[in-house]
Backbone bond lengths (Angstrom), bond angles and torsions (degrees), N, CA, C in turn:
res aa  C-N    CA-C-N  psi(-1)  N-CA   C-N-CA  omega(-1)  CA-C   N-CA-C  phi
1 M - - - 1.432 - - 1.533 109.54 -
2 G 1.301 118.35 -85.95 1.461 121.88 179.30 1.518 110.75 -105.21
3 A 1.282 115.96 173.33 1.467 120.63 178.87 1.524 109.75 -73.50
4 R 1.313 114.66 139.62 1.458 119.63 179.00 1.522 109.98 -78.31
5 A 1.321 115.22 148.77 1.460 120.45 175.66 1.523 108.39 -73.84
6 P 1.334 117.12 143.51 1.467 118.61 -179.78 1.533 110.88 -66.62
7 D 1.324 114.74 146.64 1.465 120.19 177.70 1.521 108.33 -77.78
8 R 1.294 117.54 110.70 1.453 122.45 -175.44 1.526 113.05 -87.72
9 R 1.311 117.10 7.66 1.455 119.96 -179.63 1.510 112.68 -104.54
10 G 1.306 118.40 -14.30 1.460 122.04 -173.94 1.517 112.58 -78.78
11 W 1.318 114.89 161.79 1.464 120.61 -179.21 1.516 111.75 -69.57
12 R 1.330 117.12 -28.40 1.465 119.87 -179.80 1.530 111.33 -66.34
13 Y 1.312 116.79 -43.17 1.469 120.87 178.68 1.530 110.15 -66.50
14 R 1.327 116.62 -43.83 1.466 119.82 -179.72 1.525 111.83 -65.84
15 G 1.309 117.06 -36.73 1.460 120.38 175.77 1.515 111.99 -66.13
16 N 1.322 116.75 -38.02 1.459 122.14 176.68 1.531 110.23 -60.29
17 V 1.321 115.82 -47.82 1.464 119.82 -179.91 1.530 110.81 -66.08
18 A 1.326 117.22 -41.68 1.464 120.43 179.98 1.532 111.21 -63.08
19 A 1.329 117.30 -41.26 1.462 120.38 178.46 1.522 111.18 -64.08
20 R 1.309 117.07 -39.31 1.469 120.27 178.38 1.523 111.74 -69.13
21 V 1.328 116.94 -37.48 1.468 120.01 177.96 1.526 110.01 -64.22
22 L 1.323 116.74 -42.89 1.462 119.60 178.15 1.528 111.44 -65.86
23 A 1.324 117.34 -40.28 1.466 120.31 177.40 1.521 110.86 -65.54
24 G 1.325 116.55 -37.86 1.459 120.46 -178.25 1.519 113.63 -78.34
25 S 1.313 118.62 -18.92 1.464 119.98 -179.76 1.529 110.84 -106.77
26 L 1.325 117.60 -66.38 1.468 120.00 -178.79 1.531 111.49 -67.26
27 G 1.325 116.00 -41.06 1.458 119.12 178.23 1.519 112.18 -64.97
28 A 1.328 115.89 -39.52 1.467 119.60 178.32 1.525 110.81 -65.37
29 Y 1.331 116.73 -37.46 1.467 120.10 177.67 1.528 110.80 -63.24
30 G 1.327 116.42 -44.12 1.458 120.03 179.15 1.519 112.78 -64.61
31 V 1.323 116.83 -44.21 1.465 120.48 178.61 1.526 110.39 -63.18
32 A 1.331 116.68 -41.41 1.462 120.29 -179.60 1.522 111.13 -64.73
33 A 1.322 117.15 -40.50 1.466 119.80 179.30 1.523 111.21 -65.29
34 L 1.333 117.18 -42.84 1.463 120.14 179.42 1.523 111.61 -69.00
35 L 1.326 117.11 -37.19 1.465 120.24 175.92 1.519 111.12 -64.68
36 A 1.318 116.74 -41.87 1.464 120.44 179.16 1.528 110.42 -61.56
37 M 1.334 117.00 -40.91 1.466 119.52 177.97 1.524 111.50 -63.56
38 A 1.329 116.48 -44.43 1.458 120.16 -178.01 1.526 111.36 -65.91
39 V 1.319 117.20 -44.45 1.468 120.25 -178.61 1.524 110.44 -68.64
40 A 1.327 117.85 -38.69 1.461 120.43 179.52 1.524 111.00 -63.14
41 R 1.310 116.41 -34.49 1.468 119.44 178.84 1.518 112.01 -79.56
42 L 1.319 117.80 -27.18 1.465 121.61 179.75 1.524 113.08 -81.94
43 A 1.322 116.59 -30.91 1.466 120.69 -173.65 1.521 110.71 -63.93
44 G 1.310 114.28 135.84 1.452 119.20 176.21 1.515 110.42 -79.67
45 G 1.287 116.47 169.36 1.459 119.68 -179.65 1.513 110.71 95.46
46 G 1.299 115.69 -159.22 1.454 121.21 -177.16 1.508 113.06 -79.34
47 R 1.314 113.54 176.83 1.452 120.27 -178.44 1.531 111.46 -66.17
48 I 1.307 117.32 -39.66 1.468 121.29 179.96 1.524 110.44 -63.77
49 D 1.329 116.95 -41.44 1.464 120.16 178.65 1.526 111.46 -61.74
50 G 1.318 116.30 -39.24 1.453 120.01 177.77 1.523 112.40 -65.57
51 V 1.321 116.11 -41.05 1.471 120.04 179.48 1.528 110.07 -65.44
52 I 1.309 117.16 -42.30 1.467 120.23 179.66 1.528 110.32 -64.88
53 A 1.320 117.68 -44.71 1.468 120.81 179.09 1.528 110.90 -62.80
54 G 1.321 117.09 -41.80 1.459 120.51 178.94 1.511 112.45 -65.02
55 T 1.326 116.74 -42.38 1.459 120.34 -179.62 1.522 111.21 -66.87
56 L 1.311 117.58 -41.61 1.463 120.36 178.94 1.523 111.77 -65.06
57 S 1.321 116.72 -37.66 1.465 118.76 177.36 1.530 110.73 -68.70
58 A 1.328 117.09 -33.42 1.465 120.06 177.59 1.521 110.82 -66.44
59 Y 1.318 117.41 -35.22 1.466 120.30 177.25 1.523 111.52 -63.54
60 L 1.297 117.52 -27.95 1.468 120.90 176.77 1.525 112.02 -82.66
61 A 1.324 116.46 -29.02 1.462 120.28 -176.75 1.523 112.45 -74.04
62 V 1.321 117.95 -35.32 1.468 120.59 -175.32 1.531 111.97 -60.18
63 P 1.331 120.12 -52.99 1.470 117.24 178.98 1.530 112.79 -66.89
64 A 1.325 117.59 -31.11 1.466 119.41 179.05 1.525 110.88 -64.94
65 V 1.330 117.38 -42.89 1.462 120.32 179.40 1.528 110.55 -70.03
66 A 1.322 117.32 -38.26 1.468 120.19 178.54 1.523 110.99 -63.73
67 I 1.320 116.86 -41.63 1.463 120.14 177.36 1.524 109.96 -65.65
68 W 1.326 117.03 -41.67 1.461 120.20 178.38 1.526 110.85 -59.45
69 A 1.321 117.28 -39.87 1.465 120.41 -177.33 1.525 111.45 -60.80
70 F 1.303 118.03 -32.39 1.457 120.16 -179.43 1.524 113.56 -95.47
71 L 1.317 118.14 -14.19 1.469 120.53 176.50 1.519 112.75 -92.04
72 A 1.317 117.56 -15.54 1.461 120.78 -179.62 1.523 109.87 -64.10
73 R 1.315 116.61 155.60 1.462 121.14 -175.65 1.524 113.05 -69.09
74 G 1.295 117.51 -21.94 1.462 120.52 179.96 1.519 110.04 -160.46
75 P 1.332 117.07 169.47 1.461 119.61 -178.51 1.525 113.03 -67.04
76 W 1.336 117.65 -32.74 1.464 119.39 177.83 1.524 110.71 -66.95
77 R 1.299 116.24 -38.08 1.460 119.52 177.95 1.526 111.12 -69.87
78 A 1.322 116.53 -35.65 1.468 120.64 176.79 1.523 110.03 -62.39
79 W 1.335 116.28 -49.08 1.462 119.67 178.82 1.522 111.32 -66.46
80 G 1.324 117.53 -34.66 1.461 120.37 177.76 1.513 111.87 -61.52
81 G 1.330 116.89 -43.39 1.460 119.98 177.41 1.515 112.16 -64.20
82 V 1.319 116.83 -39.58 1.467 121.02 179.55 1.529 110.03 -65.71
83 V 1.318 116.92 -44.44 1.470 120.71 -178.90 1.521 111.07 -66.43
84 V 1.323 117.19 -41.96 1.473 120.05 179.83 1.525 110.65 -64.35
85 L 1.328 117.34 -44.68 1.469 119.88 178.08 1.527 111.43 -62.90
86 G 1.323 115.99 -45.09 1.461 119.63 178.96 1.514 112.19 -61.74
87 A 1.324 116.69 -42.60 1.465 120.14 178.80 1.525 111.08 -65.17
88 A 1.324 117.17 -39.25 1.468 120.21 179.96 1.531 111.03 -65.71
89 F 1.324 116.78 -45.81 1.466 119.37 179.96 1.521 111.55 -69.80
90 G 1.319 117.59 -36.36 1.457 120.72 176.92 1.518 111.78 -65.47
91 A 1.331 116.88 -42.83 1.464 120.95 177.92 1.525 110.75 -64.99
92 L 1.316 116.52 -39.40 1.461 119.83 178.00 1.522 111.01 -62.94
93 A 1.328 117.22 -45.57 1.469 120.63 179.00 1.521 110.57 -64.29
94 W 1.325 117.54 -37.41 1.461 120.69 179.89 1.528 111.57 -69.30
95 M 1.351 116.87 -38.93 1.461 120.20 -179.60 1.530 111.85 -70.36
96 I 1.310 117.19 -31.78 1.460 119.76 179.28 1.517 111.10 -67.57
97 G 1.314 116.54 -35.34 1.454 120.54 177.71 1.522 111.86 104.32
98 P 1.318 115.81 -171.00 1.471 119.65 -176.66 1.530 111.24 -67.81
99 P 1.320 116.00 155.08 1.475 118.97 179.51 1.519 111.85 -65.61
100 A 1.327 114.74 157.99 1.463 120.68 178.82 1.530 109.79 -67.75
101 R 1.293 116.32 152.31 1.475 120.11 179.78 1.488 111.06 -99.10
């Protein structure tokens, strides 16, 4: 007849939630750190301006990644998005080179 409610007592459901919590917290921290590095190196102006721009962008990235982790269709997709974003920002920071002195 109708769709059954998910069993919230099983290990599969709890593992799903735990994987999303880790993706939304630890993964968001990693993405934010890599984004901050990339933006700080990209920002024009002095070193302080780059650090401020990078930190402010990281403050926006953390809730966005956390929301993504719980809106994704599954925990593997949540982690996939986190890993792809982290790899993209890490590669960007690496290609830009060392920070300005």
